[in-house]
RODRENMI-619701 format. One record per residue (C-alpha): z, x, y. Coordinates in steps of 0.5 Angstrom, whole numbers, plus 500, padded with zeros to 3 digits. Last residue first. Layout:
ZXY;...
//
This chain:
633089247;641085251;640078248;647077250;650075244;647080240;650076234;653070235;657067230;660060228;666060222;669054220;675056215;677050211;685051208;689049201;695050199;700045203;693041204;687040208;689046213;683047218;682054220;677055226;673060228;669063234;665070234;662074238;658080237;655085243;651090244;649096248;643101249;642107252;635110255;633117253;638123256;634130257;634137255;632136248;627142248;626147254;619150254;618156249;613152245;614156238;605158236;601155232;598150237;596153243;588154241;585160242;578158246;574164245;571168251;565173249;565181251;563183244;571184243;573178243;575175251;581170249;581164253;588159251;587152249;591146250;587142255;589146262;582148264;580155268;573155264;575160258;582156257;587155261;591153259;597149256;597142256;602139261;609137264;612135271;607130272;608127279;614123280;613116281;615113287;619105287;615099284;609100282;604093281;599099277;599106274;592109274;594115279;601116276;597120271;602121265;604128262;612127263;616127268;622122266;625115265;619113269;621105267;616100264;614093265;610090260;603088261;599094257;592097257;593101262;600102265;604098269;610100273;617102275;620108279;626111277;629115283;636112281;637114275;635122278;629124274;628130269;622134268;625140270;619145272;612147269;614144262;608145256;605140252;604140245;612140244;612132246;618133252;624132250;630128247;638127248;640120246;642115250;648113252;652108247;656101249;659098244;662091243;665087237;668080238;672075234;675069237;681064233;681057234;688054232;688048237;682043240;681039234;686038230;691039236;687032239;690028232;697031232;697029239;699035245;704037247;703045247;696042251;696050254;700056252;701055245;706050240;701045239;694046242;690051246;692059247;686061243;688066238;684074239;681078235;678084237;674090238;671095242;666101242;665106248;660111247;657118251;654124248;649120243;648123237;641123233;638129238;644134237;642139242;639145241;639151236;632153233;631158238;638161235;635162228;629168231;635171233;639170227;632173224;631179228;627179233;621184234;616181240;608181238;605186243;603180247;608175247;609168245;613167238;609166232;607172229;615173230;617168224;619161227;626158224;624151223;627145227;633140227;634133228;633126224;633119227;637114226;637111232;631112238;631118244;624122241;627128239;625134240;627138234;622140231;617146234;617150229;617144224;622140220;621137213;629134212;625131206;630125207;635120204;640122209;638124216;636132217;641136222;640143222;639148228;646144232;648142238;653137239;658136246;661129245;664124249;668118246;671112249;675107245;678100245;682097239;685090239;689085236;692079238;695072235;703074235;701081231;694085229;695092231;694095237;690101239;687104246;683111244;681116248;677121245;674128247;669132243;667138242;661140236;658147233;653146229;649153223;644154219;644160215;643156208;636157206;630152205;622155206;617151207;610154203;603153204;601158199;595161196;593165202;598170202;599174208;597168211;591168217;586166210;589159210;585158217;579158213;574158219;575166220;579167227;574170233;574177233;578182238;583184232;590183236;588178242;583174236;589173231;594172236;590167239;589164232;596163230;598167225;599162218;606162215;608166210;615164211;618159216;625157216;628151214;636151215;641148210;647149212;651156211;656154217;658147221;663148226;668142229;671141235;676135236;680133243;684127242;688122247;691116242;694110246;698105241;700099242;707095239;707090245;709096249;706103249;707108244;704115245;699119242;697126244;691130239;689137239;684138233;681142229;675143224;670148219;665146215;662151210;656149206;656153200;652159199;645161197;643169198;639171191;637163191;633163199;629156197;621156196;618150197;611149195;604146198;598150196;594153203;588156200;585157193;584150192;584147185;578147180;581142175;582145167;579140163;583136159;585131164;578128165;578122170;573117169;566114172;564109166;567104168;565104175;558108177;557115177;557116169;550111170;547117175;547116183;541117188;542124190;542126197;550124201;553123194;552130191;553134198;558139195;552145194;546143198;546150201;545153194;549156189;551150186;545147184;539149189;537141189;543138186;547136180;552141181;558135182;563137187;562132192;562127186;570129185;573127180;579129180;586131176;592132181;597137179;604138179;608143175;604149176;606149182;612146186;611140189;617136187;620142190;620137196;624131196;628136190;632139195;633135202;634129197;639132194;645132199;648138200;655139198;661141203;666147203;672145208;676149212;681146215;686146223;690141226;694138231;699133234;703132240;708126239;711120243;715114242;721117240;721124244;716130244;716129237;712135234;706134228;703140225;697140220;694146216;689147212;686153208;680153204;678157198;670157197;670165193;666162187;658161189;654162184;647164186;641160186;635161180;640159175;638166172;640169179;634174180;633179177;626179175;626178168;632175169;629169173;622169168;616170171;609167173;602168176;598164180;591166181;587160182;585160175;592161172;593154177;588150172;590153166;597151166;595144169;590144163;595146157;598139159;605140161;610136157;615143154;617148158;615155154;609157158;613155164;617162162;625161159;629167160;634164166;630159171;623159172;619164177;613162181;608167184;602169189;605174191;606179197;609174203;611169197;616174194;617169188;616161189;620157185;621153179;626148176;623145170;629148166;629141162;636141163;635142171;640146174;644147181;649153181;656150180;660148185;666150186;673149191;679152192;684149197;690151201;696148204;701147210;703141214;708142219;714137221;717138227;722133231;728133226;726140224;722143219;720137215;715141211;708138208;707144203;700143200;697146194;690146191;685146186;677144185;671143180;664140182;659141176;652140177;646137173;639135176;635132170;628131173;624125170;617125170;614132171;607128174;600129173;597125178;590121177;584121182;578118183;573120189;566117192;566111188;561108187;562100183;556097187;562092191;566099192;560102195;559097199;566097202;565105203;560103208;553108211;551109217;554109223;551117225;547120220;550123214;550131214;546136216;546135223;538136223;537134217;540127217;541124210;542116210;549113208;550109203;553113197;557117202;561112206;565112201;570109196;576112195;581112189;588114188;591114180;597111175;600118176;600116183;606120185;611118179;617120183;623121178;630123179;636124173;643127177;647127172;654130175;661132172;667132176;674136175;679135181;686139181;693138183;698140188;703136193;709139195;714135200;719140203;725138207;729137201;725137195;720132194;715134188;708131188;703132182;696130183;691129177;683128178;678126173;671125175;664122172;658122176;652119175;645118178;640115176;634115181;627112180;621112184;614108183;610109189;609104194;602099194;596100196;589095196;586097203;580096207;580103213;577104219;574110221;574113228;569117233;563115230;565110225;563109217;568104214;573107208;574104203;582104199;585104193;592106191;594104183;598099182;603100176;603102169;601109166;597111160;596118163;588117163;588111166;581110169;579104173;577098170;581092174;585090169;585096165;588100171;593094172;597096166;603091168;610094169;610097177;606091178;612088183;612094186;615101187;623104188;628104183;635106183;641106179;648109181;653111177;661112178;666113173;673115174;679118171;685118176;692121174;699121179;705125178;711124182;718128182;723127187;726120185;724122178;719123173;715117177;709117173;702114176;695112172;689109176;683107172;677106176;671104175;664103179;657101177;651100181;644098181;639098186;632095185;627095191;620092191;614094196;608089194;602089197;599088189;604085185;599080182;604075182;604074190;599070192;593071196;593079196;594082203;594090202;598095205;605092205;603085206;605082200;612080197;617085201;621085195;629085194;633086187;640088189;646089184;653090185;658092179;666094181;671095175;678096176;685098172;692099175;698102171;705102174;710105170;717107173;720100176;717098169;711097166;708094173;700093171;695092176;689088174;682088178;675085176;670086182;664083182;657084187;651081188;645081192;638078193;633080198;627077199;621078204;616073203;609074207;606073213;599071216;595074221;589077218;582077221;585084226;580085231;573089231;570091224;575085221;570080226;575076228;574068225;582067223;586067218;581071213;581071205;587074201;585079196;586078188;580074185;576080190;580085187;577084180;571082182;570088186;573092180;568089176;562091179;558085184;552082181;550082186;545085191;548088198;545085204;546089210;540085213;535088208;539094204;536100208;532105204;534112203;532119206;533125201;527129203;525131197;530127191;527120195;534117195;532109193;538107188;543110194;541103198;542104205;548101209;546101216;553100221;551097228;554100235;560095237;561100244;562107239;570106236;569099233;562101229;559095226;559092220;558084221;551084217;555086212;553080206;554082200;559076197;565079198;562080205;561073206;567071204;570076210;574083208;581084209;585087216;591086218;594092215;602092215;602084215;608080218;614079214;618073212;625072211;629069206;636073204;641071198;647074199;652073193;659075193;664075186;671077187;677077181;684080182;689080177;697081176;702083171;709086173;713081178;710075175;707076169;710070164;707071157;706066152;709060153;704059158;700065160;701068166;698073170;701074176;695072182;688073185;682069186;676070189;669066191;663067194;657066199;652068203;646064206;640067209;634064212;630068217;623066219;619071223;618070231;612067233;608072238;605069244;612069248;612076247;619080245;622083250;628078252;630078243;628072241;632067237;628061232;629054234;635050233;634049225;629054224;633060225;638059219;643063217;649060212;655062211;658060204;666061202;671060197;678062197;685064192;691065191;695065185;703067187;706073185;701077187;694079185;690085188;686088193;681093194;683100197;677104201;679110203;673114208;674121208;672126212;672134212;671133204;676136199;682133200;688134197;688140201;690137208;685132212;685134219;679131222;675124221;680120216;678114215;682108212;680102209;684095207;684089202;676091200;674086195;672080200;668085203;664086196;662093194;657097197;650096193;645103196;651107194;654110200;651116204;649123202;642121201;641123193;649123192;650116193;657117195;661111191;667115189;673113186;680114190;681107189;674105192;671112195;667115201;667122202;664124209;661131210;653129206;650128214;651133218;658135222;658132230;665129229;663125224;655124222;654117217;648117213;648110209;654108212;652108220;649113224;655115228;663116226;666119232;672114234;672109228;668101229;662105226;665105218;665097219;658096218;659099211;664093209;657089209;658082211;650082214;651081221;658082221;662078226;671080226;674076221;675079213;675086216;678086222;684081218;685086213;686092216;681097219;685104219;683110224;685117222;686123226;690128221;696133224;701130220;708127221;709122227;702118227;703111232;704104230;711106229;713103223;720099222;716093225;722088224;729090224;735087220;743089221;746086214;753085215;757084207;757092206;763091211;763096217;761103221;754102222;748106219;742109222;735107219;729111219;722109217;716114217;711112213;705117210;699112211;693112206;692105206;697101211;704100209;707094212;713093215;720089214;728094216;735093213;740096214;747094210;753096213;757102212;764104208;760104202;753106202;746102204;739102205;734096205;727097205;723090206;715091204;709088206;702091203;699098201;701100194;706106194;705113191;711116193;718114196;722119199;730119202;732124207;739124209;740132208;743132202;739128199;738120201;738115194;731112191;729105188;724101187;722094187;717090185;717082187;709082189;708079195;715082198;713089196;721091195;723099197;731099196;735106198;743107196;746113201;747119197;747123203;748121211;746125216;750125222;746122228;754119232;752111229;751115222;744118219;739116215;732120215;725117213;720116207;715112205;709114202;701111202;697109196;690109196;690111188;694107183;700107179;704108172;711111172;715116168;719119164;717125161;713127154;707123157;707125164;707133162;701131157;697129163;699135168;697139162;691136161;689136167;690144168;686145161;680140164;681145170;680151165;674147162;670146168;671154171;669156165;663152165;661146161;654147158;649141158;644143153;637145154;638153153;640150146;646153144;
//
């Protein structure tokens, strides 16, 4: 077998054999079909004296589909129904000599419903009926979970109508569906599935980029802690799609949001002179379901059901330009008389003619009045035809002159089709297909400002495609023996880039295209400035593709034996994740100022305020051309296998135990073409290794010049097997055994105390590895044409003028476009210093591990309301952690150690100067302790509500956001108070810790220096949601006898609301400063003031490095700074420099940067935030079976900034 073939591990084959065995067993025996996302119904049958009643006949009937199942109570009086689809049910219990008992209840997703029946002696013709037979509190398990029922999903006001927006209405869930953190656990710890099939985007760890339609979802359940051994992740979202019933039902809807109708709404914080961008949004769709009926051929009532849903969104907005500067019409015609240096008091810029360069003095003659003669170079001519002109008369060198907007368009579509087949009371099949696609684009203003959108210049395109297929198959072998089989496929295809990705713009712009790719290149012209530079840009997004596929095969067996409900089974999941980032293969090019500057002998460089990159663009003289070689698609492969056993024991009538054990195995990461390479011994060698026995030279598709270029700067390579490294570059981990324990004790009929403990193993999001390793040499190289490296200068390559070619030489014909090109066949002169790469600790790689526990008290209050009090704890281990390796010795330390001034080339301060590394291992850890209080009432009698408060104390060494590289620094982790950010810090080396002589701390001691307050989770949160039928109209409390026409107007209205208040996040002072005392200011002592250069009012939240003497309109007493730059320097000033007396007696100002800052970090809480959304709606009954719903939504109803 070729090494490039994908090979199944022995473990995966073993799991497949087990699953095949389960399947064969279900085929050979009488069976049923079933679907995932189901629950169980169990209970005890007793008589009036509380004695157990065996052999009672129990019938469970779905009131919507008419499907009925039967069971008998055991010798201990217990009955059991497994794999029960969610919905409304009627349970009937009968036995000769007793009155018949009937209970009505609704089974929620994943619920273990307990329905106990107490029979009374009497005739069987008498029926005792009970409503709401299931308690509103959990009484049998240790997990903490939250269910969102149909009314909440479809009626609560959602700004965007995405199902993931509801995840944050569960206590302990933060940061949204795209990268949720649950109970302090890092992104990637939450599994999200639809009918049991994963919908997790493995690249970023959140939900797939196109979520299932909200009308598709009937209910969903989030287990935040305490899941039993059937679950592989510590937290899980279980979404269940709707199914058809015996009644044909359907609906269609249109939601319109248009801020141009009544005038745009603005935040209180929005300046009145800034226009609010246009927003027009249409959300529409239709759904239908019912029995499969073919007249005169097939009647599927009580047996066959179908459901179909389509949902669409058309969002049209306008976005302002990121860079609001464009050349004027006069500039495009060569008139650059407006060129000034805004950073130098608008000093005029003089532009020189490069063809007049004196070969001896290097002096040039200026263009008269900065007039650049024509004709335009072909590249400039093409850009002129594509670039928008100014919208005002401002000089772009001084102020923005392009204040326009561009379309920001998103088109979303989702469809779901589902069929449920009940072949008999023992057979059920469910097949579902869900597809979604989104095409969105910012059609200009994205680092370039086009005349129209057709060119693709300055655009940003996002195309997402998602497919999810689930087939669920269940057999009821007997009333006590059940088997569930699930087969699922999830595929997510992602394209980032531009609207120009498929056009050969290099040819149209007369630019080099040595790799023959399509797309828009990166183009910038740089304008002269003494203190800062300004640019004109023609840029857009890099091309990025992700094709993420997983196939899942899962089987679960349930056996009910007396007091024991035993479950065992396994899962196999194969993943093929293909990722590409085309980093400027189409080119990244720059113009000046270089050729149009004038030489200053005294400065031995260009004279200040001379030259213009835009002038050089007009002339066709680039000062830098480059095209990057990329390795193309990265074919990432991994397999997950898992086996589990769980026993739920009804130990006593009041005590339920759950004991389980799970084994999970993630195979080591691999790349199908062996293009995963890693630095080896990077603190002593400039070397990389490749997998197994495949040498870098054997990897296909690498241009010879790439390998030669890296070899020329000293890079060597070996294979993993030759140096005794793990063959796949990551050690395999096969010891991931995870015990699970749950306990529930009913103190009385309406109070229960529950708890759990469990260990879980988590797969990290791939972005944390792939985003940084894409730069590892030698699989990445930028080919350049850099005229500064041209040796055709007086004195040649060894003379003092080398490196100044465009500044002192008249350009040759080959320097002009389109003659100037990029040669990819010639080895490049790479830097021998600071080459970026990522190194991971493969021999000690471990799977991420989460321990969770909880203690929960629940009490049923009147009105079918539940009260929950919980303490929840989590402890993360083996988390991915960035650590410093081969870092530069701080210049201060070097000067103290040697008595010498540090070298100008700072990378010489590294053990191996060739590297500039990011280190990743699995040593990170986190702790989270939280208290939760929740009140919950399910919808009944016109009212539902949920309210919860959470207090969180979370600390961590690492907390990257989803879809990020997760890169930090030794002074990282200092939060900025903004939601949706990343946290965590890099573990410093001893050399980076202040103190002489240097401390000799262990790695664990240095890791603790990165252990900080979590900056992504607010310590306090209050969230609520409610739905309420207004008490107006016929049959209501007010106007109960109103006439029908008036009732049609005032009756039947319902309101819904979502509200949240969150305290601020942990944040800290900029780590370039040192703290002299606590920076905290008590809430009542915070002054308000104006700061220089702004008309906004500010509140002094903490005593940072702010000169309070510059404040105006002060209200209150400002607090003097408690933070300042490091020092003193050689003059005694505190300006971020440290004085060092060298061996020769001179004083050297060493920068403070490079040290781990020992000042307190993340020790203050920033400003909080709150938001309230509100909706009012009414259903108008047109006919018996036709309703029309009207709704009005108000987002941020109280206009809080």
